[in-house]
N, CA, C and O atoms as CSV, one atom per row, in Angstrom:
chain,resi,resn,atom,element,x,y,z
A,1,MET,N,N,-10.132,16.864,18.743
A,1,MET,CA,C,-9.887,15.621,18.440
A,1,MET,C,C,-9.919,15.476,16.994
A,1,MET,O,O,-10.838,16.099,16.464
A,2,SER,N,N,-9.220,14.871,16.276
A,2,SER,CA,C,-9.262,14.647,14.838
A,2,SER,C,C,-9.403,13.029,14.380
A,2,SER,O,O,-8.704,12.193,14.953
A,3,MET,N,N,-10.156,12.712,13.531
A,3,MET,CA,C,-10.323,11.363,12.985
A,3,MET,C,C,-9.510,11.153,11.629
A,3,MET,O,O,-9.559,11.869,10.629
A,4,GLU,N,N,-8.795,10.070,11.820
A,4,GLU,CA,C,-8.094,9.727,10.638
A,4,GLU,C,C,-8.819,9.308,9.698
A,4,GLU,O,O,-9.749,8.553,9.984
A,5,GLU,N,N,-8.590,9.678,8.363
A,5,GLU,CA,C,-9.430,8.799,7.390
A,5,GLU,C,C,-9.009,7.456,7.018
A,5,GLU,O,O,-7.822,7.169,6.857
A,6,GLY,N,N,-9.899,6.689,6.889
A,6,GLY,CA,C,-9.968,5.281,6.569
A,6,GLY,C,C,-9.534,5.063,5.176
A,6,GLY,O,O,-9.320,5.980,4.384
A,7,ILE,N,N,-9.398,3.613,4.877
A,7,ILE,CA,C,-9.195,3.137,3.439
A,7,ILE,C,C,-10.473,2.383,3.193
A,7,ILE,O,O,-10.942,1.607,4.026
A,8,THR,N,N,-11.072,2.657,1.916
A,8,THR,CA,C,-12.265,2.029,1.561
A,8,THR,C,C,-11.785,1.187,0.449
A,8,THR,O,O,-11.288,1.634,-0.585
A,9,PHE,N,N,-12.007,-0.352,0.791
A,9,PHE,CA,C,-11.385,-1.173,-0.173
A,9,PHE,C,C,-12.143,-1.655,-1.165
A,9,PHE,O,O,-13.180,-2.229,-0.832
A,10,THR,N,N,-11.870,-1.559,-2.354
A,10,THR,CA,C,-12.231,-2.452,-3.595
A,10,THR,C,C,-11.512,-3.799,-3.953
A,10,THR,O,O,-10.339,-3.905,-3.595
A,11,LYS,N,N,-12.052,-4.749,-4.567
A,11,LYS,CA,C,-11.090,-5.847,-4.821
A,11,LYS,C,C,-9.767,-5.631,-5.458
A,11,LYS,O,O,-8.937,-6.524,-5.286
A,12,GLU,N,N,-9.431,-4.606,-6.157
A,12,GLU,CA,C,-8.236,-4.214,-6.592
A,12,GLU,C,C,-7.474,-3.529,-5.486
A,12,GLU,O,O,-6.255,-3.703,-5.513
A,13,LYS,N,N,-7.969,-2.777,-4.514
A,13,LYS,CA,C,-7.225,-2.183,-3.858
A,13,LYS,C,C,-6.714,-3.141,-2.633
A,13,LYS,O,O,-5.684,-2.913,-1.999
A,14,ALA,N,N,-7.525,-4.165,-2.414
A,14,ALA,CA,C,-7.307,-5.260,-1.479
A,14,ALA,C,C,-6.050,-6.008,-1.983
A,14,ALA,O,O,-5.073,-6.177,-1.254
A,15,GLU,N,N,-6.118,-6.467,-3.312
A,15,GLU,CA,C,-5.052,-7.017,-3.802
A,15,GLU,C,C,-3.883,-6.004,-3.790
A,15,GLU,O,O,-2.895,-6.631,-3.407
A,16,ALA,N,N,-3.605,-4.914,-3.999
A,16,ALA,CA,C,-2.574,-4.142,-3.894
A,16,ALA,C,C,-2.242,-4.035,-2.443
A,16,ALA,O,O,-1.069,-3.789,-2.162
A,17,PHE,N,N,-3.082,-4.180,-1.516
A,17,PHE,CA,C,-2.706,-4.333,0.215
A,17,PHE,C,C,-2.110,-5.457,0.272
A,17,PHE,O,O,-1.002,-5.412,0.806
A,18,ARG,N,N,-2.527,-6.642,-0.162
A,18,ARG,CA,C,-1.962,-8.023,0.127
A,18,ARG,C,C,-0.469,-8.022,-0.635
A,18,ARG,O,O,0.503,-8.552,-0.098
A,19,ASP,N,N,-0.397,-7.424,-1.835
A,19,ASP,CA,C,0.833,-7.265,-2.438
A,19,ASP,C,C,1.863,-6.456,-1.525
A,19,ASP,O,O,3.016,-6.846,-1.341
A,20,ALA,N,N,1.408,-5.462,-1.054
A,20,ALA,CA,C,2.250,-4.473,-0.117
A,20,ALA,C,C,2.832,-5.234,1.115
A,20,ALA,O,O,3.971,-5.234,1.582
A,21,TYR,N,N,1.820,-5.810,1.451
A,21,TYR,CA,C,1.914,-6.849,2.803
A,21,TYR,C,C,3.019,-8.039,2.575
A,21,TYR,O,O,3.967,-8.237,3.335
A,22,VAL,N,N,2.739,-8.770,1.436
A,22,VAL,CA,C,3.861,-9.762,1.229
A,22,VAL,C,C,4.919,-9.377,0.912
A,22,VAL,O,O,5.818,-10.108,1.327
A,23,ASP,N,N,5.390,-8.147,0.088
A,23,ASP,CA,C,6.623,-7.453,-0.266
A,23,ASP,C,C,7.176,-7.133,1.014
A,23,ASP,O,O,8.242,-7.670,1.316
A,24,ALA,N,N,6.625,-6.343,1.819
A,24,ALA,CA,C,7.112,-5.892,3.422
A,24,ALA,C,C,7.532,-7.125,4.169
A,24,ALA,O,O,8.506,-7.024,4.914
A,25,LEU,N,N,6.947,-8.217,4.065
A,25,LEU,CA,C,6.994,-9.568,4.786
A,25,LEU,C,C,8.159,-10.227,4.238
A,25,LEU,O,O,8.956,-10.807,4.976
A,26,GLN,N,N,8.297,-10.172,3.030
A,26,GLN,CA,C,9.579,-10.897,2.532
A,26,GLN,C,C,10.940,-9.994,2.431
A,26,GLN,O,O,11.988,-10.377,1.911
A,27,GLN,N,N,10.734,-8.848,2.974
A,27,GLN,CA,C,11.796,-8.116,3.069
A,27,GLN,C,C,12.224,-7.761,4.565
A,27,GLN,O,O,13.054,-6.906,4.874
A,28,GLY,N,N,11.497,-8.583,5.441
A,28,GLY,CA,C,11.846,-8.705,6.751
A,28,GLY,C,C,11.386,-7.410,7.635
A,28,GLY,O,O,11.958,-7.110,8.683
A,29,LYS,N,N,10.344,-6.716,7.119
A,29,LYS,CA,C,9.992,-5.080,7.725
A,29,LYS,C,C,8.899,-5.546,8.783
A,29,LYS,O,O,8.142,-6.509,8.658
A,30,ASP,N,N,8.965,-4.795,9.688
A,30,ASP,CA,C,7.726,-4.648,10.708
A,30,ASP,C,C,6.643,-3.833,10.435
A,30,ASP,O,O,5.615,-3.886,11.109
A,31,THR,N,N,6.799,-3.045,9.452
A,31,THR,CA,C,5.579,-2.083,8.728
A,31,THR,C,C,5.874,-1.652,7.364
A,31,THR,O,O,6.970,-1.891,6.859
A,32,PHE,N,N,5.029,-1.083,6.800
A,32,PHE,CA,C,4.899,-0.635,5.350
A,32,PHE,C,C,3.943,0.166,5.274
A,32,PHE,O,O,2.918,0.085,5.951
A,33,THR,N,N,4.247,1.221,4.242
A,33,THR,CA,C,3.025,2.359,3.883
A,33,THR,C,C,2.019,1.865,2.829
A,33,THR,O,O,2.307,1.359,1.745
A,34,PHE,N,N,0.961,2.062,3.258
A,34,PHE,CA,C,-0.249,1.821,2.187
A,34,PHE,C,C,-0.966,3.005,2.031
A,34,PHE,O,O,-1.442,3.512,3.046
A,35,GLU,N,N,-1.172,3.672,0.684
A,35,GLU,CA,C,-1.822,4.794,0.658
A,35,GLU,C,C,-1.786,5.691,1.879
A,35,GLU,O,O,-2.702,6.080,2.604
A,36,GLY,N,N,-0.034,5.990,1.920
A,36,GLY,CA,C,0.263,7.156,2.946
A,36,GLY,C,C,0.045,6.915,4.387
A,36,GLY,O,O,0.294,7.745,5.262
A,37,LYS,N,N,-0.536,5.484,4.629
A,37,LYS,CA,C,-0.710,5.216,5.980
A,37,LYS,C,C,0.158,4.316,6.424
A,37,LYS,O,O,0.475,3.519,5.541
A,38,GLY,N,N,0.750,4.102,7.625
A,38,GLY,CA,C,1.596,3.245,8.060
A,38,GLY,C,C,0.969,1.873,8.621
A,38,GLY,O,O,0.116,1.969,9.503
A,39,VAL,N,N,1.309,0.738,8.205
A,39,VAL,CA,C,0.545,-0.545,8.755
A,39,VAL,C,C,1.591,-1.272,9.356
A,39,VAL,O,O,2.696,-1.379,8.825
A,40,PHE,N,N,1.299,-1.767,10.419
A,40,PHE,CA,C,2.022,-3.129,11.192
A,40,PHE,C,C,1.854,-4.414,10.362
A,40,PHE,O,O,0.783,-4.667,9.810
A,41,ILE,N,N,2.893,-5.198,10.284
A,41,ILE,CA,C,2.736,-6.351,9.711
A,41,ILE,C,C,1.611,-7.497,10.259
A,41,ILE,O,O,0.850,-8.208,9.604
A,42,ASP,N,N,1.782,-7.405,11.507
A,42,ASP,CA,C,0.925,-8.186,12.368
A,42,ASP,C,C,-0.671,-7.920,11.994
A,42,ASP,O,O,-1.460,-8.789,11.625
A,43,TYR,N,N,-0.958,-6.486,12.181
A,43,TYR,CA,C,-2.280,-6.045,11.557
A,43,TYR,C,C,-2.682,-6.248,10.241
A,43,TYR,O,O,-3.851,-6.530,9.978
A,44,ALA,N,N,-1.707,-6.114,9.279
A,44,ALA,CA,C,-1.922,-6.614,7.766
A,44,ALA,C,C,-2.475,-7.969,7.783
A,44,ALA,O,O,-3.594,-8.204,7.326
A,45,LYS,N,N,-1.608,-9.003,8.374
A,45,LYS,CA,C,-1.963,-10.215,8.277
A,45,LYS,C,C,-3.581,-10.583,8.643
A,45,LYS,O,O,-4.221,-11.387,7.965
A,46,TYR,N,N,-4.043,-9.998,9.608
A,46,TYR,CA,C,-5.486,-10.190,10.055
A,46,TYR,C,C,-6.520,-9.375,8.959
A,46,TYR,O,O,-7.621,-9.782,8.587
A,47,MET,N,N,-5.927,-8.268,8.604
A,47,MET,CA,C,-6.756,-7.454,7.429
A,47,MET,C,C,-6.881,-8.156,6.511
A,47,MET,O,O,-8.014,-8.267,6.045
A,48,CYS,N,N,-5.701,-8.943,5.864
A,48,CYS,CA,C,-5.982,-9.898,4.619
A,48,CYS,C,C,-6.867,-10.740,4.874
A,48,CYS,O,O,-7.758,-10.908,4.041
A,49,GLU,N,N,-6.861,-11.496,6.093
A,49,GLU,CA,C,-7.696,-12.596,6.509
A,49,GLU,C,C,-9.264,-12.067,6.421
A,49,GLU,O,O,-10.175,-12.745,5.947
A,50,HIS,N,N,-9.421,-10.651,6.996
A,50,HIS,CA,C,-10.823,-10.255,6.986
A,50,HIS,C,C,-11.240,-9.844,5.381
A,50,HIS,O,O,-12.413,-9.935,5.019
A,51,LEU,N,N,-10.291,-9.438,4.566
A,51,LEU,CA,C,-10.682,-9.241,3.075
A,51,LEU,C,C,-10.852,-10.300,2.367
A,51,LEU,O,O,-11.489,-10.195,1.319
A,52,VAL,N,N,-10.335,-11.538,2.762
A,52,VAL,CA,C,-10.564,-12.965,2.404
A,52,VAL,C,C,-12.325,-13.217,2.818
A,52,VAL,O,O,-13.240,-13.499,2.044
A,53,ASN,N,N,-12.362,-13.049,3.966
A,53,ASN,CA,C,-13.751,-13.389,4.432
A,53,ASN,C,C,-14.957,-12.443,3.889
A,53,ASN,O,O,-16.103,-12.874,3.764
A,54,ALA,N,N,-14.588,-11.135,3.586
A,54,ALA,CA,C,-15.361,-10.301,3.149
A,54,ALA,C,C,-15.565,-10.513,1.437
A,54,ALA,O,O,-16.352,-9.835,0.776
A,55,GLY,N,N,-14.788,-11.469,0.940
A,55,GLY,CA,C,-14.837,-11.826,-0.568
A,55,GLY,C,C,-14.301,-10.754,-1.512
A,55,GLY,O,O,-14.666,-10.569,-2.673
A,56,LEU,N,N,-13.196,-9.946,-0.696
A,56,LEU,CA,C,-12.580,-9.108,-1.758
A,56,LEU,C,C,-11.181,-9.628,-2.049
A,56,LEU,O,O,-10.471,-9.138,-2.927
A,57,LEU,N,N,-10.807,-10.672,-1.249
A,57,LEU,CA,C,-9.565,-11.196,-1.798
A,57,LEU,C,C,-9.771,-12.806,-2.203
A,57,LEU,O,O,-10.749,-13.294,-1.637
A,58,ASP,N,N,-9.167,-13.565,-2.923
A,58,ASP,CA,C,-9.205,-15.029,-2.941
A,58,ASP,C,C,-8.242,-15.515,-2.239
A,58,ASP,O,O,-7.161,-14.926,-2.216
A,59,LYS,N,N,-8.483,-16.894,-1.402
A,59,LYS,CA,C,-7.773,-17.512,-0.777
A,59,LYS,C,C,-6.396,-17.890,-1.475
A,59,LYS,O,O,-6.569,-18.294,-2.625
A,60,SER,N,N,-5.061,-17.856,-1.058
A,60,SER,CA,C,-3.831,-17.998,-1.606
A,60,SER,C,C,-2.553,-17.361,-0.758
A,60,SER,O,O,-1.409,-17.457,-1.202
């Protein structure tokens, strides 16, 4: 069994993640790729909320 490597978020990386999420959302996509990993739009929405709560993203 192998473990997939996760993403460690910095403030800059969190902003890039949100930008990729917004771009995919505006294009009507269900998924997008971030740092070589496939991300579902629904998951990204909650991930962005978590990043705001963690202080890595500003509310906007």
